[in-house]
C-alpha positions as CSV (number, residue, x, y, z in Angstrom):
1,E,-65.2,77.2,-107.0
2,T,-64.6,77.5,-104.0
3,V,-66.8,75.5,-101.6
4,S,-66.6,75.7,-97.7
5,P,-68.5,73.3,-95.3
6,Y,-69.0,74.5,-92.1
7,I,-70.0,71.3,-89.3
8,C,-71.9,72.2,-85.6
9,P,-71.3,69.0,-83.9
10,L,-74.8,68.3,-81.3
11,V,-72.9,65.6,-79.2
12,E,-70.1,64.6,-77.2
13,G,-67.3,62.5,-77.7
14,D,-64.8,61.7,-80.7
15,F,-65.3,63.0,-84.3
16,E,-63.5,62.1,-87.3
17,I,-64.3,63.0,-91.1
18,L,-64.0,60.9,-93.4
19,G,-64.9,62.4,-96.7
20,V,-67.0,64.3,-98.6
21,R,-70.8,63.2,-100.3
22,C,-72.8,66.1,-101.6
23,R,-75.5,65.9,-104.9
24,L,-74.5,68.7,-108.1
25,L,-78.1,69.7,-109.1
26,D,-80.1,67.1,-107.8
27,D,-78.5,64.4,-110.7
28,V,-75.4,63.1,-109.4
29,W,-73.8,62.1,-106.2
30,V,-70.3,62.4,-105.3
31,Y,-68.3,60.8,-102.9
32,H,-65.4,62.1,-101.9
33,P,-62.9,60.2,-99.5
34,F,-60.1,62.3,-97.9
35,S,-56.4,60.4,-97.4
36,V,-54.3,62.3,-95.1
37,K,-51.0,61.8,-94.7
38,G,-48.8,61.8,-90.7
39,E,-46.3,63.2,-90.0
40,L,-42.9,61.0,-90.2
41,L,-41.9,59.4,-87.3
42,Q,-38.2,60.7,-86.5
43,N,-38.2,59.2,-82.3
44,T,-36.1,55.3,-83.4
45,R,-33.6,54.9,-85.8
46,S,-35.8,52.2,-87.2
47,N,-38.7,54.1,-87.6
48,R,-36.8,56.9,-89.4
49,A,-35.0,54.5,-91.8
50,N,-38.9,53.3,-92.5
51,R,-40.4,55.9,-93.3
52,V,-43.0,55.1,-90.7
53,R,-45.5,58.1,-89.7
54,A,-47.8,58.4,-87.1
55,E,-51.6,59.4,-87.1
56,P,-53.0,61.6,-89.1
57,L,-54.9,64.6,-86.4
58,V,-55.5,66.2,-89.0
59,L,-59.2,64.9,-89.4
60,K,-59.8,64.2,-85.8
61,A,-61.6,66.2,-83.0
62,K,-63.2,65.6,-79.6
63,I,-66.4,67.3,-78.7
64,E,-66.1,67.6,-75.1
65,C,-69.1,70.5,-75.1
66,G,-71.0,72.7,-76.6
67,M,-70.0,76.2,-77.8
68,P,-71.7,79.2,-78.6
69,C,-70.3,80.1,-82.2
70,L,-70.8,83.2,-84.0
71,T,-71.9,84.3,-87.6
72,A,-71.6,88.5,-87.8
73,D,-73.2,90.3,-91.0
74,L,-73.2,93.7,-92.1
75,V,-77.0,94.6,-92.3
76,Q,-78.6,98.2,-94.0
77,P,-80.9,99.1,-92.5
78,L,-84.6,99.4,-93.6
79,T,-86.1,102.4,-94.2
80,A,-90.2,103.9,-94.2
81,T,-91.1,101.6,-97.3
82,N,-89.1,98.1,-96.0
83,V,-85.7,98.9,-98.7
84,G,-82.7,98.9,-97.7
85,D,-80.5,102.0,-99.9
86,S,-78.8,99.8,-102.2
87,G,-77.2,102.7,-104.0
88,P,-73.3,102.8,-104.8
89,L,-71.5,104.5,-102.1
90,L,-68.4,106.8,-103.1
91,Q,-65.6,108.1,-101.0
92,G,-66.1,110.2,-98.2
93,Q,-69.8,109.7,-98.2
94,V,-71.0,108.0,-95.3
95,S,-73.5,106.0,-94.2
96,K,-75.8,103.6,-91.2
97,W,-75.2,99.7,-90.9
98,N,-76.0,97.6,-88.0
99,L,-74.3,94.7,-87.0
100,R,-76.2,91.6,-86.8
101,L,-74.6,88.9,-84.9
102,T,-76.7,85.2,-84.3
103,N,-75.3,82.7,-82.6
104,V,-75.8,79.5,-84.7
105,G,-73.0,77.1,-81.9
106,T,-75.1,74.7,-79.0
107,A,-74.2,77.1,-76.4
108,P,-76.0,80.4,-75.4
109,A,-73.4,83.0,-76.2
110,K,-72.6,85.4,-72.8
111,S,-70.4,88.4,-71.9
112,I,-70.1,89.5,-75.6
113,S,-67.9,92.3,-76.5
114,V,-67.7,94.2,-79.7
115,K,-64.5,95.9,-80.1
116,T,-62.4,98.0,-83.6
117,N,-59.5,99.6,-84.2
118,L,-61.1,100.6,-87.6
119,P,-60.7,104.8,-87.6
120,W,-63.9,104.8,-89.8
121,I,-66.5,102.0,-87.9
122,T,-68.3,103.3,-85.2
123,I,-69.5,100.9,-82.7
124,W,-72.7,102.4,-81.1
125,D,-75.0,100.0,-78.6
126,G,-78.3,101.9,-78.9
127,G,-77.6,104.0,-75.2
128,D,-77.2,108.0,-76.7
129,D,-80.7,108.9,-78.7
130,D,-78.5,112.6,-79.4
131,R,-76.4,110.7,-82.1
132,N,-78.9,111.0,-84.7
133,S,-78.6,114.5,-83.8
134,K,-75.1,115.3,-84.3
135,S,-73.4,116.0,-87.3
136,H,-70.8,113.4,-88.6
137,E,-68.3,115.7,-88.0
138,D,-69.3,115.8,-83.8
139,I,-69.8,111.4,-84.7
140,E,-66.1,111.4,-85.6
141,C,-64.9,112.9,-82.3
142,E,-65.9,110.7,-80.3
143,P,-64.1,106.9,-79.2
144,T,-64.7,104.5,-81.6
145,S,-66.1,101.5,-79.2
146,Y,-68.1,101.9,-76.0
């Protein structure tokens, strides 16, 4: 199993990841320091002979200003009973889903454009009310993004 931590800095400045500390099953604390080696320096004969390494920059960053960070989820629309259709979809069936974009960053997101090059996905901006009355064949002939 894989653990994927997400980091969202809230202030500007230098940022360095030293290791990971977590608690397993509310009983055991685990700490693992990271030791990353930098690349071998080849600029002088002395550095090559002594195998001198540069400072590793993989786990270092400089936080300069707030940035938006968008996450996307595909969510089934709720029915009249506030329950999503949880049945499986078979090949050839058409289903409507909502793309939910959430900004989890520290700055507002502006001028967002959503495009796709996948022919089986149609992006609808909500402005065309007569889409619900069109057949699926008519919808499939339309462009995939607006």
